[in-house]
C-alpha positions as CSV (number, residue, x, y, z in Angstrom):
1,M,25.2,21.3,-39.3
2,K,21.6,22.5,-39.6
3,R,21.3,20.8,-43.0
4,L,22.6,17.6,-41.5
5,N,20.1,17.8,-38.6
6,R,17.3,18.4,-41.1
7,A,18.4,15.5,-43.2
8,L,18.5,13.1,-40.2
9,V,15.1,14.2,-39.0
10,A,13.7,13.8,-42.6
11,L,15.3,10.3,-42.8
12,V,13.6,9.2,-39.6
13,A,10.3,10.6,-40.9
14,V,10.7,8.7,-44.2
15,A,11.6,5.5,-42.3
16,A,8.4,5.9,-40.3
17,L,6.4,5.9,-43.5
18,I,7.9,2.8,-45.0
19,P,5.5,0.3,-43.3
20,M,2.6,2.2,-45.0
21,S,4.0,1.7,-48.5
22,V,3.6,-1.3,-50.7
23,T,5.4,-4.3,-49.2
24,P,7.5,-6.6,-51.5
25,A,5.0,-9.4,-51.0
26,R,2.1,-7.1,-52.2
27,A,4.3,-5.7,-55.0
28,A,4.7,-9.2,-56.5
29,A,1.0,-9.1,-57.3
30,L,1.1,-5.7,-59.0
31,S,2.5,-4.4,-62.2
32,P,4.0,-1.1,-63.2
33,D,0.8,-0.3,-65.2
34,Q,-1.4,-0.9,-62.1
35,L,0.9,1.3,-60.0
36,T,0.9,4.1,-62.6
37,Q,-2.9,4.0,-62.6
38,A,-2.8,4.3,-58.8
39,G,-0.7,7.5,-59.0
40,W,2.8,6.0,-58.8
41,T,5.6,7.3,-61.1
42,C,7.2,4.4,-63.1
43,I,10.1,4.9,-65.4
44,H,12.3,2.7,-67.7
45,A,15.6,3.0,-65.8
46,V,18.5,4.6,-67.7
47,L,21.3,3.0,-65.6
48,F,19.5,-0.4,-65.6
49,P,17.8,-0.8,-69.0
50,T,16.2,-4.1,-68.0
51,Q,14.3,-2.5,-65.1
52,V,11.3,-0.3,-64.5
53,L,11.5,1.7,-61.3
54,C,8.3,2.8,-59.5
55,F,8.1,5.6,-57.0
56,A,5.2,6.1,-54.6
57,P,2.6,8.9,-55.0
58,G,3.7,12.1,-53.3
59,V,7.4,11.1,-53.5
60,G,8.0,10.9,-57.2
61,L,11.4,10.7,-58.9
62,P,14.4,12.1,-57.1
63,P,15.2,15.4,-58.8
64,L,18.4,15.5,-61.0
65,P,21.3,17.9,-60.3
66,G,20.5,21.3,-61.7
67,T,16.7,20.8,-61.7
68,P,14.1,22.5,-59.5
69,G,13.8,20.8,-56.1
70,F,17.3,19.3,-56.2
71,A,18.6,21.4,-53.2
72,D,15.5,20.4,-51.1
73,R,15.3,16.7,-52.1
74,Q,14.6,14.0,-49.6
75,P,17.5,12.4,-47.8
76,S,16.5,8.9,-49.0
77,Y,14.3,7.2,-51.6
78,E,12.8,3.7,-51.6
79,N,11.3,2.4,-54.8
80,L,10.0,-0.9,-56.3
81,V,11.9,-2.6,-59.2
82,F,10.2,-4.6,-62.0
83,D,11.6,-6.5,-65.0
84,F,11.1,-4.3,-68.1
85,A,10.4,-7.3,-70.4
86,T,7.9,-9.2,-68.2
87,G,6.7,-6.6,-65.6
88,A,7.5,-9.1,-62.9
89,F,8.5,-7.6,-59.5
90,V,12.2,-8.2,-58.8
91,G,12.9,-6.3,-55.6
92,T,13.5,-2.8,-54.2
93,Q,16.0,-0.1,-54.5
94,H,17.2,2.1,-51.7
95,A,19.0,5.4,-52.4
96,L,20.7,7.9,-50.1
97,T,22.0,11.4,-50.7
98,P,25.7,11.7,-50.3
99,D,25.5,13.6,-47.0
100,V,23.4,10.9,-45.4
101,Y,25.4,8.0,-47.0
102,E,28.7,9.5,-45.6
103,Q,27.3,9.5,-42.1
104,G,27.7,5.8,-41.7
105,R,28.3,4.2,-45.1
106,P,25.7,1.5,-44.5
107,P,26.3,-2.0,-45.9
108,C,24.3,-3.4,-48.8
109,P,24.7,-7.2,-48.6
110,Q,22.6,-7.7,-51.7
111,Q,25.1,-5.9,-53.9
112,P,28.3,-7.5,-55.2
113,G,31.0,-6.3,-52.7
114,G,28.3,-5.6,-50.1
115,Q,28.3,-1.8,-50.7
116,Y,26.1,0.9,-52.1
117,F,27.2,2.3,-55.4
118,Y,27.3,5.9,-56.5
119,N,25.1,7.1,-59.4
120,P,26.4,10.5,-60.6
121,R,23.3,11.0,-62.9
122,N,21.1,11.6,-59.9
123,D,23.8,12.2,-57.2
124,L,22.6,9.3,-55.0
125,W,24.2,6.2,-53.4
126,I,22.1,3.2,-54.4
127,C,21.5,-0.3,-52.9
128,N,19.7,-2.8,-55.2
129,R,17.8,-5.4,-53.1
130,L,16.9,-7.7,-55.9
131,G,16.0,-11.4,-56.1
């Protein structure tokens, strides 16, 4: 129960910071190279090879299972998504840890079927908000 309360408090804290991050409208004028130069972490996505995922400074990539920091990772992650070939902004991606996702199983109307999907590589439930 303590872990759940910590996760919910952290989720609220993260949600409060979202307005300070790059908005989709501003992201459209940026490139992964520009974001990397500004301290963001951008990677060529393994699960989505046509995409580049960029994570804000201070947040970084979600740790993978079995790596340092995994047990204390954030309850949610929000990142920008760019087309790998062109560098064009295509949307955002929202990811939740399983314990947070199971609290309410939020809808993801942008995904086929309207649901988050599970990525076992990083143990996160993901909603792609593209297009």
